[in-house]
Backbone as numpy.savetxt, mean C-alpha at the origin, in Angstrom:
# Nx Ny Nz CAx CAy CAz Cx Cy Cz
-7.30 8.95 -18.73 -7.83 9.89 -18.83 -7.45 10.38 -18.95
-7.13 11.93 -20.11 -6.64 13.25 -20.31 -7.68 14.45 -19.89
-6.71 15.24 -18.65 -7.88 16.59 -18.81 -6.12 17.72 -19.19
-7.08 18.16 -20.25 -6.05 19.01 -20.88 -5.00 18.57 -21.34
-3.42 19.27 -20.98 -1.89 18.54 -21.25 -1.97 17.86 -19.66
-2.82 17.49 -18.45 -2.22 16.96 -17.78 -3.08 15.61 -17.69
-2.49 14.11 -17.42 -2.83 13.26 -17.06 -2.81 12.95 -15.66
-4.33 12.49 -15.57 -4.81 12.19 -14.17 -4.29 10.32 -13.55
-4.38 10.45 -12.95 -4.13 9.29 -12.08 -4.79 8.97 -10.69
-5.53 8.03 -10.66 -6.29 8.28 -9.61 -5.95 6.89 -8.32
-5.54 7.17 -7.27 -5.14 6.15 -6.27 -6.37 6.28 -5.40
-6.65 4.75 -4.65 -7.26 4.26 -4.13 -7.16 4.58 -2.47
-7.82 5.08 -1.61 -7.07 5.27 0.24 -7.91 4.46 0.82
-7.85 3.58 1.43 -8.58 2.53 2.59 -7.31 1.50 2.99
-7.83 0.67 3.54 -7.41 -0.63 4.30 -8.26 -1.88 3.90
-9.27 -2.00 2.80 -9.52 -3.07 2.92 -9.11 -3.98 1.55
-8.21 -5.00 1.86 -7.47 -5.51 0.74 -9.01 -6.52 -0.31
-10.14 -6.48 -0.04 -10.69 -7.05 -1.09 -11.14 -5.74 -1.84
-11.64 -4.67 -1.57 -11.74 -3.64 -2.49 -10.74 -3.12 -3.00
-9.46 -3.25 -2.22 -8.01 -2.85 -3.45 -7.85 -3.89 -4.47
-7.79 -5.51 -4.29 -7.86 -6.07 -5.13 -9.00 -5.94 -6.31
-10.52 -5.64 -6.65 -11.50 -5.77 -6.82 -11.01 -4.39 -8.16
-10.66 -3.50 -7.02 -10.50 -2.33 -7.50 -8.89 -2.91 -9.19
-8.21 -3.05 -8.50 -6.93 -3.62 -9.73 -7.61 -4.38 -10.47
-8.65 -5.34 -10.49 -8.81 -6.01 -11.34 -9.96 -5.52 -12.31
-10.37 -4.39 -12.15 -11.62 -3.93 -12.93 -10.59 -2.66 -13.43
-9.02 -2.55 -13.13 -8.19 -1.38 -14.08 -8.89 -0.01 -13.51
-9.28 0.22 -12.36 -10.07 1.53 -11.89 -8.98 2.77 -11.34
-8.03 1.86 -10.99 -6.69 2.92 -10.08 -5.17 2.69 -10.80
-4.19 3.78 -10.62 -3.19 3.36 -10.77 -2.16 3.30 -9.97
-2.96 3.16 -8.52 -2.20 2.64 -7.25 -2.73 2.41 -5.62
-2.27 2.88 -4.78 -2.90 2.51 -3.38 -2.37 3.55 -2.49
-2.92 3.93 -1.66 -2.61 4.66 -0.30 -3.30 3.95 0.76
-2.48 4.09 2.12 -3.02 3.62 3.25 -2.32 4.27 4.33
-2.55 4.37 5.63 -1.49 4.34 6.85 -2.59 3.60 7.73
-1.22 4.04 9.03 -1.76 3.28 10.31 -3.14 3.95 10.65
-3.66 5.05 10.63 -4.89 5.37 10.95 -5.88 4.49 10.17
-6.35 4.31 8.91 -6.81 3.80 8.40 -7.18 2.09 8.28
-6.12 1.72 8.74 -5.67 0.01 9.08 -6.29 0.08 10.28
-6.20 0.74 11.52 -6.36 0.75 13.12 -8.13 0.73 12.89
-8.88 2.08 11.75 -9.98 1.94 11.63 -10.93 1.09 10.91
-10.03 -0.06 9.89 -10.14 -1.21 9.14 -10.32 -2.03 10.88
-9.91 -2.08 11.62 -10.09 -3.19 12.40 -8.45 -4.27 12.62
-7.47 -3.65 11.48 -6.23 -4.21 11.34 -5.13 -4.09 12.75
-4.56 -5.23 13.41 -4.22 -4.77 14.84 -2.62 -5.24 13.97
-2.71 -5.50 12.84 -0.62 -6.07 12.64 -0.40 -5.38 10.93
-0.18 -4.38 11.42 0.10 -3.42 9.85 1.08 -4.18 9.29
1.93 -4.98 9.78 2.90 -5.24 8.92 2.77 -6.64 7.95
1.33 -7.80 8.19 1.39 -8.59 8.18 0.20 -8.22 7.30
-0.57 -7.01 7.19 -1.58 -6.40 6.61 -0.64 -6.16 5.04
-0.06 -4.79 5.56 1.24 -4.58 4.44 1.26 -5.67 3.55
2.24 -6.50 4.17 2.78 -7.84 3.25 1.68 -8.54 2.81
0.57 -8.57 2.85 -0.32 -9.42 2.29 -0.96 -8.50 1.13
-1.00 -7.22 1.44 -1.40 -5.96 0.01 -0.30 -6.17 -1.01
1.28 -6.01 -0.44 2.45 -6.08 -1.56 2.03 -7.57 -2.61
2.13 -8.82 -1.99 1.65 -9.86 -2.01 0.36 -10.12 -3.53
-0.95 -9.30 -3.03 -2.21 -9.45 -4.08 -2.12 -8.48 -4.90
-0.74 -7.84 -4.52 -1.04 -5.94 -5.61 0.63 -5.79 -5.93
1.51 -6.74 -6.83 2.32 -6.32 -6.86 3.45 -5.52 -7.91
1.93 -5.05 -9.06 2.47 -4.08 -10.29 1.97 -3.12 -9.99
1.24 -2.66 -8.96 0.95 -1.44 -9.00 1.50 -0.61 -7.65
1.90 0.44 -8.04 2.50 1.45 -6.57 1.51 1.23 -5.30
2.12 1.15 -4.55 1.16 1.23 -2.59 2.47 2.10 -1.72
1.61 3.20 -1.44 1.82 4.28 -0.20 1.11 3.66 1.19
2.08 3.63 2.25 1.65 2.84 3.79 2.09 3.71 4.10
1.94 5.32 3.99 2.08 6.38 4.87 3.67 6.77 4.51
3.42 8.05 4.50 4.73 9.14 4.35 5.73 9.07 5.48
5.06 9.30 6.82 5.66 9.43 7.48 6.36 8.49 8.02
7.42 7.70 8.26 8.10 6.75 8.96 8.68 6.78 9.83
8.39 8.49 10.49 9.20 8.82 11.83 8.24 8.11 12.84
7.05 7.95 12.93 6.17 7.84 13.83 7.09 6.31 14.26
7.63 5.50 13.47 7.88 4.07 13.36 9.74 4.09 14.01
9.84 3.33 15.09 11.40 2.98 15.17 12.03 3.01 13.96
13.14 3.15 13.55 14.11 2.26 12.63 14.21 0.94 12.53
14.18 0.55 13.81 14.32 -1.05 13.79 12.79 -1.44 13.02
11.87 -0.63 13.42 10.96 -1.25 12.80 10.53 -1.43 11.17
11.32 0.01 11.08 10.93 0.07 9.46 12.14 -0.86 8.73
13.05 -0.79 9.66 14.26 -1.91 9.07 13.55 -2.81 8.77
13.00 -3.60 9.86 12.26 -5.13 9.54 11.15 -5.34 8.62
10.67 -4.20 8.43 9.18 -4.56 7.31 10.04 -4.37 5.95
11.06 -3.60 5.72 11.69 -3.57 4.63 12.58 -4.88 4.01
13.42 -5.66 5.27 13.82 -6.51 4.50 12.99 -7.79 5.18
11.50 -7.60 5.33 10.97 -9.21 5.28 10.35 -8.78 3.97
9.61 -7.60 3.19 9.38 -7.34 2.28 10.39 -7.78 1.24
11.48 -7.87 0.96 12.92 -7.88 0.63 13.21 -9.38 0.37
12.95 -10.13 1.59 12.95 -11.59 2.16 11.87 -12.34 1.13
10.60 -11.62 1.34 9.57 -12.47 0.33 10.42 -12.38 -1.31
10.69 -11.31 -1.75 10.92 -11.42 -3.21 10.24 -9.68 -3.69
10.27 -9.08 -2.65 9.76 -8.05 -3.22 10.70 -6.92 -3.72
10.50 -6.22 -4.75 11.47 -5.05 -5.18 11.11 -3.87 -4.52
12.11 -3.34 -3.71 11.59 -1.80 -2.65 12.55 -1.23 -3.13
11.95 0.22 -3.75 12.67 0.98 -3.89 13.11 2.06 -3.10
């Protein structure tokens, strides 16, 4: 979809894996965003496990799990990325 000279990309915000997978299958979005607040509101207690499930289900689209990594300890952030890499996901 183009509006003028700009290309518009839609990103779905939320923490419902089923809805995310459905949006991907229907080619409705260019990627996804979520954050700990949305995950908590969705009843997700294990953010790391949820993130790994999302990455496994949607390996080919961008997914943001929140930009403010300062709220987590460095050790927690490193563990998440190490686990994702070990599972075969490309982390850039």
